[in-house]
Each structure stands twice: as C-alpha cells, then as structure tokens.
VORO-946400 format. One record per residue (C-alpha): residue number from 0; x, z, y. Coordinates in Angstrom, 2 decimals. Layout:
<kolmars>
<kolmar NUM, <X, Z, Y>>
...
</kolmars>
This chain:
<kolmars>
<kolmar 0, <21.17, 0.08, -3.05>>
<kolmar 1, <17.51, -0.36, -0.59>>
<kolmar 2, <17.54, 1.26, 2.81>>
<kolmar 3, <13.46, 1.37, 2.98>>
<kolmar 4, <11.69, 4.60, 4.23>>
<kolmar 5, <9.02, 6.08, 1.50>>
<kolmar 6, <6.50, 9.03, 3.16>>
<kolmar 7, <5.52, 11.18, -0.15>>
<kolmar 8, <1.95, 12.95, 0.83>>
<kolmar 9, <1.51, 15.55, -2.00>>
<kolmar 10, <1.01, 19.03, -2.22>>
<kolmar 11, <2.92, 19.42, -5.56>>
<kolmar 12, <6.40, 21.10, -5.11>>
<kolmar 13, <7.16, 19.77, -8.73>>
<kolmar 14, <5.41, 16.02, -8.35>>
<kolmar 15, <6.82, 15.82, -5.39>>
<kolmar 16, <10.60, 16.85, -5.93>>
<kolmar 17, <10.01, 14.40, -9.23>>
<kolmar 18, <9.52, 11.51, -6.98>>
<kolmar 19, <11.87, 12.52, -4.10>>
<kolmar 20, <14.61, 12.91, -6.31>>
<kolmar 21, <13.89, 9.73, -8.48>>
<kolmar 22, <13.69, 7.88, -5.11>>
<kolmar 23, <16.81, 9.11, -3.79>>
<kolmar 24, <19.04, 8.39, -6.58>>
<kolmar 25, <17.03, 4.53, -6.21>>
<kolmar 26, <18.94, 4.67, -2.71>>
<kolmar 27, <15.52, 4.85, -0.50>>
<kolmar 28, <15.31, 7.16, 2.20>>
<kolmar 29, <12.46, 9.87, 1.57>>
<kolmar 30, <10.15, 12.03, 3.63>>
<kolmar 31, <7.44, 14.34, 1.56>>
<kolmar 32, <5.61, 16.77, 3.06>>
<kolmar 33, <2.35, 18.63, 2.17>>
<kolmar 34, <-1.18, 17.55, 3.13>>
<kolmar 35, <-2.97, 15.06, 5.12>>
<kolmar 36, <-2.48, 16.00, 8.72>>
<kolmar 37, <1.18, 16.15, 7.96>>
<kolmar 38, <1.17, 12.58, 6.63>>
<kolmar 39, <-1.04, 11.13, 9.39>>
<kolmar 40, <1.25, 12.94, 12.27>>
<kolmar 41, <4.07, 11.07, 10.31>>
<kolmar 42, <3.32, 7.75, 9.65>>
<kolmar 43, <2.04, 7.41, 12.78>>
<kolmar 44, <5.08, 8.46, 14.75>>
<kolmar 45, <8.05, 6.99, 12.09>>
<kolmar 46, <5.59, 4.49, 10.11>>
<kolmar 47, <7.71, 4.65, 7.30>>
<kolmar 48, <7.78, 1.37, 5.00>>
<kolmar 49, <5.64, 2.95, 2.33>>
<kolmar 50, <3.48, 5.67, 1.57>>
<kolmar 51, <2.52, 7.31, -1.59>>
<kolmar 52, <-0.40, 9.24, -1.26>>
<kolmar 53, <-1.90, 11.98, -3.24>>
<kolmar 54, <-5.69, 11.39, -3.07>>
<kolmar 55, <-6.23, 15.38, -4.09>>
<kolmar 56, <-5.10, 16.95, -0.58>>
<kolmar 57, <-5.98, 20.67, 1.18>>
<kolmar 58, <-7.41, 19.69, 4.05>>
<kolmar 59, <-7.73, 15.70, 5.02>>
<kolmar 60, <-7.86, 14.27, 1.51>>
<kolmar 61, <-6.15, 11.49, 0.52>>
<kolmar 62, <-8.87, 8.90, 1.44>>
<kolmar 63, <-9.27, 9.58, 4.32>>
<kolmar 64, <-5.78, 9.64, 5.46>>
<kolmar 65, <-5.56, 6.11, 3.63>>
<kolmar 66, <-9.09, 5.20, 5.96>>
<kolmar 67, <-7.60, 6.35, 8.96>>
<kolmar 68, <-3.91, 4.70, 8.75>>
<kolmar 69, <-5.88, 1.11, 7.57>>
<kolmar 70, <-7.88, 1.54, 10.54>>
<kolmar 71, <-4.80, 2.64, 13.40>>
<kolmar 72, <-3.09, 0.10, 15.16>>
<kolmar 73, <-0.02, 1.23, 14.36>>
<kolmar 74, <-0.27, 1.89, 10.95>>
<kolmar 75, <-2.39, -0.73, 9.53>>
<kolmar 76, <0.30, -3.04, 7.84>>
<kolmar 77, <2.42, 0.12, 6.10>>
<kolmar 78, <1.28, 0.00, 2.25>>
<kolmar 79, <-0.01, 2.92, 0.67>>
<kolmar 80, <0.47, 3.25, -3.31>>
<kolmar 81, <-1.93, 6.29, -4.35>>
<kolmar 82, <-1.07, 9.13, -6.61>>
<kolmar 83, <-4.46, 9.80, -8.82>>
<kolmar 84, <-5.52, 11.87, -11.45>>
<kolmar 85, <-6.99, 10.36, -14.57>>
<kolmar 86, <-11.28, 10.29, -14.62>>
<kolmar 87, <-11.15, 9.49, -10.44>>
<kolmar 88, <-11.93, 5.94, -10.59>>
<kolmar 89, <-14.18, 6.08, -8.04>>
<kolmar 90, <-11.82, 7.57, -5.68>>
<kolmar 91, <-9.24, 4.62, -6.88>>
<kolmar 92, <-12.12, 1.96, -6.01>>
<kolmar 93, <-12.77, 3.37, -2.84>>
<kolmar 94, <-9.13, 3.52, -2.02>>
<kolmar 95, <-8.75, -0.08, -2.73>>
<kolmar 96, <-11.51, -1.09, -0.77>>
<kolmar 97, <-10.37, 0.66, 2.12>>
<kolmar 98, <-6.65, -1.01, 2.03>>
<kolmar 99, <-4.65, 0.48, -0.54>>
<kolmar 100, <-2.05, -2.34, -1.60>>
<kolmar 101, <-1.88, 0.12, -5.76>>
<kolmar 102, <-2.91, 3.36, -7.22>>
<kolmar 103, <-0.50, 5.26, -10.02>>
<kolmar 104, <-2.73, 7.43, -12.72>>
<kolmar 105, <-1.22, 11.37, -13.58>>
<kolmar 106, <1.46, 11.54, -15.29>>
<kolmar 107, <3.17, 8.65, -14.40>>
<kolmar 108, <6.32, 7.29, -15.47>>
<kolmar 109, <9.36, 7.80, -12.50>>
<kolmar 110, <9.80, 4.26, -13.92>>
<kolmar 111, <6.29, 2.82, -13.90>>
<kolmar 112, <6.33, 4.27, -10.19>>
<kolmar 113, <9.54, 2.24, -9.13>>
<kolmar 114, <8.57, -0.84, -10.49>>
<kolmar 115, <5.27, -0.43, -8.46>>
<kolmar 116, <7.15, 0.73, -5.33>>
<kolmar 117, <9.71, -2.43, -5.44>>
<kolmar 118, <6.42, -4.83, -6.46>>
<kolmar 119, <4.02, -3.43, -3.27>>
<kolmar 120, <7.43, -3.70, -1.13>>
<kolmar 121, <8.30, -7.82, -1.92>>
<kolmar 122, <4.59, -8.33, -1.54>>
<kolmar 123, <4.67, -6.37, 2.23>>
<kolmar 124, <7.87, -8.67, 2.92>>
<kolmar 125, <6.53, -11.25, 2.61>>
<kolmar 126, <2.33, -11.34, 1.95>>
<kolmar 127, <1.51, -15.33, 1.94>>
<kolmar 128, <4.95, -17.00, 1.02>>
<kolmar 129, <3.78, -16.85, -2.74>>
<kolmar 130, <0.35, -18.79, -2.30>>
<kolmar 131, <1.67, -22.34, -2.35>>
<kolmar 132, <4.57, -21.50, -5.75>>
<kolmar 133, <4.08, -22.74, -9.23>>
<kolmar 134, <3.23, -19.55, -11.30>>
<kolmar 135, <4.68, -19.76, -15.20>>
<kolmar 136, <3.98, -17.30, -17.88>>
<kolmar 137, <4.75, -18.02, -20.89>>
<kolmar 138, <2.88, -21.28, -21.43>>
<kolmar 139, <0.29, -21.28, -18.76>>
<kolmar 140, <1.76, -22.70, -15.50>>
<kolmar 141, <-0.58, -23.05, -12.61>>
<kolmar 142, <0.22, -25.82, -9.91>>
<kolmar 143, <-1.36, -24.32, -6.69>>
<kolmar 144, <-0.64, -27.50, -4.85>>
<kolmar 145, <-2.25, -29.91, -7.43>>
<kolmar 146, <-4.77, -27.05, -7.88>>
<kolmar 147, <-4.35, -27.84, -11.71>>
<kolmar 148, <-3.54, -25.56, -14.95>>
<kolmar 149, <-1.81, -26.49, -17.82>>
<kolmar 150, <-1.61, -24.47, -21.38>>
<kolmar 151, <1.13, -25.67, -23.56>>
<kolmar 152, <1.68, -28.87, -21.45>>
<kolmar 153, <-2.79, -29.53, -21.76>>
<kolmar 154, <-4.48, -29.62, -18.97>>
<kolmar 155, <-7.54, -26.72, -18.09>>
<kolmar 156, <-10.65, -27.89, -16.44>>
<kolmar 157, <-11.43, -25.04, -14.26>>
<kolmar 158, <-13.73, -24.74, -11.62>>
<kolmar 159, <-12.63, -24.56, -7.86>>
<kolmar 160, <-13.61, -20.52, -8.11>>
<kolmar 161, <-12.02, -19.97, -11.37>>
<kolmar 162, <-8.51, -21.62, -10.39>>
<kolmar 163, <-8.41, -19.54, -7.21>>
<kolmar 164, <-9.41, -16.45, -9.57>>
<kolmar 165, <-6.97, -17.06, -11.98>>
<kolmar 166, <-4.21, -17.27, -9.39>>
<kolmar 167, <-4.87, -14.67, -7.47>>
<kolmar 168, <-4.71, -12.53, -10.56>>
<kolmar 169, <-1.43, -15.10, -12.52>>
<kolmar 170, <0.72, -14.22, -9.70>>
<kolmar 171, <0.86, -10.68, -9.40>>
<kolmar 172, <0.58, -9.37, -12.90>>
<kolmar 173, <-0.06, -6.01, -13.53>>
<kolmar 174, <-1.48, -5.67, -10.06>>
<kolmar 175, <-5.47, -4.78, -9.98>>
<kolmar 176, <-7.87, -6.49, -8.02>>
<kolmar 177, <-11.75, -4.89, -7.74>>
<kolmar 178, <-14.43, -6.95, -7.25>>
<kolmar 179, <-14.87, -7.48, -3.42>>
<kolmar 180, <-10.57, -8.03, -3.61>>
<kolmar 181, <-11.23, -10.88, -5.81>>
<kolmar 182, <-14.79, -11.80, -3.51>>
<kolmar 183, <-12.99, -12.00, -0.23>>
<kolmar 184, <-9.28, -13.25, -1.80>>
<kolmar 185, <-11.65, -16.43, -3.38>>
<kolmar 186, <-14.12, -17.53, -2.18>>
<kolmar 187, <-14.74, -20.42, 0.22>>
<kolmar 188, <-16.68, -21.91, 2.91>>
<kolmar 189, <-18.88, -24.04, 0.09>>
<kolmar 190, <-18.28, -21.39, -2.59>>
<kolmar 191, <-20.19, -18.69, -2.39>>
<kolmar 192, <-18.81, -15.85, -4.98>>
<kolmar 193, <-20.46, -11.89, -5.08>>
<kolmar 194, <-19.05, -9.16, -7.00>>
<kolmar 195, <-21.29, -9.70, -9.48>>
<kolmar 196, <-20.82, -13.08, -9.88>>
<kolmar 197, <-16.65, -12.21, -10.51>>
<kolmar 198, <-17.63, -10.55, -13.94>>
<kolmar 199, <-18.87, -14.49, -14.86>>
<kolmar 200, <-16.50, -15.77, -13.78>>
<kolmar 201, <-14.05, -13.83, -15.62>>
<kolmar 202, <-15.73, -14.41, -18.76>>
<kolmar 203, <-15.88, -18.38, -18.22>>
<kolmar 204, <-11.93, -17.77, -17.96>>
<kolmar 205, <-11.28, -16.09, -20.36>>
<kolmar 206, <-13.18, -18.36, -22.67>>
<kolmar 207, <-11.14, -21.51, -21.36>>
<kolmar 208, <-7.72, -19.91, -21.64>>
<kolmar 209, <-8.44, -19.14, -25.07>>
<kolmar 210, <-5.29, -17.05, -26.61>>
<kolmar 211, <-4.14, -16.24, -22.75>>
<kolmar 212, <-7.34, -15.11, -21.53>>
<kolmar 213, <-7.14, -12.15, -23.84>>
<kolmar 214, <-4.43, -11.21, -20.77>>
<kolmar 215, <-7.20, -10.69, -18.20>>
<kolmar 216, <-7.78, -7.15, -18.90>>
<kolmar 217, <-11.16, -5.23, -17.16>>
<kolmar 218, <-10.17, -2.35, -15.43>>
<kolmar 219, <-12.45, 0.35, -16.33>>
<kolmar 220, <-14.55, 0.90, -13.31>>
<kolmar 221, <-12.17, -0.43, -10.99>>
<kolmar 222, <-11.77, -4.31, -11.58>>
<kolmar 223, <-10.00, -6.81, -13.18>>
<kolmar 224, <-5.78, -7.94, -13.83>>
<kolmar 225, <-3.56, -9.92, -15.61>>
<kolmar 226, <-1.53, -8.25, -17.86>>
<kolmar 227, <2.63, -8.51, -18.11>>
</kolmars>
C-alpha cells in the first residue's frame, strides 16, 4: 500500500473528514489543517508528497498559499491539487498558472479524487520520463521519436505545433492544461505560439483527427484536455 504523505488544507470539517478517511483507507499518511497559515507552516517544515488545497480558506486563501509554496525553494516541487467550488473558473486558471498540478471541483467523488492524486504522484515521480514513450489511445498512435501520428494505421499530417500540442494532451488524458501552459510546453525556437493562437491549432487538430478530434475537449474558462 502507498505510504506517501498528503497534506489536506481544508476548513470544512465534513469535507476534511471525508478526504482523510478515503486517503487513509488507501494507505496514505494524512495530515489535515484548517487554515492557509497552518498549511504553509506544515508544508515548509515537513514537505509532504502532495497537498490538497482548498481555495476558499479563512485568512490566507488557497491562491496565496499556492503562490507562496511554488515560489519557495523548499516547497516548489511539492505537487498541489486544488479543491474548488463550481463557478470559480478565474481562480482555477490563476491557480494552474502559479503552479498547481490539477484541480477537483466540489462536490467531488472520492474515487475521482483518488485517481487524480495517483496521476499527479506518478507524474511527479517521473516528470520527463514519458516524453519519448509511444502514446496509444484506441486507434490513435503518437510516436514522439519518429514525430509521427497514425490513425487506424494511416498517417496524419500535422504541423510541428499541432504535433506537440496533441502529444501534450494525449499523454496525460483527463488533465486540464491552460492556454499559457500549452504555450510554454509546445513553443519552439522557430515556432511562435501565443495563447490566442492555441485555439486555432485546436480547431485544426480536431479537423485532422476526424472522430477522434472530439476527445479534445474545451474546459470553459480554463483550457483544454484530452478526454479519457
């Protein structure tokens, strides 16, 4: 069973207990605190393996906590999953842009939360290791080494930026990337990409991928993901 240490920063007692119970049942070590200040103090002193961070906290809110942790030398590498109520899209975008790894909206399924936690922990263990691995999703095959995409065995002609964008989304299905994260990930020295042009590349990708293109999903107010 997993022995990772997870810090839960959540001020609602019922949600805190729900999360603590489900994480402990899966074998995680769990510490719960109810304020941003306590979360900062514990993260800096103990450096947990992952932080579940509520955005709406008394005193120092979740966005400020995230920002401080991601600019701190000792805590910047600790992955953060934000817990957010529906309708806080601007906060979600802000949190992702200051370094949060993912977000889960309330009310949430414990199974979904656990799946997100496992995915983030796997990614944090080997952040660059999957760059050259072949990605296979149904009839879609992406071969980074060959810079080649095939659909039902037939090659799909993509531009440099379209290939990088598709590879970014498809190798982490279900993950949401903001336009700014996409720009940072896919831009090359000779290939200019802006947050506005991302939408154009997405439209082109969907068209070239045909029926598979519908799996590239727009997350309103946040960005894009490759739907599992």
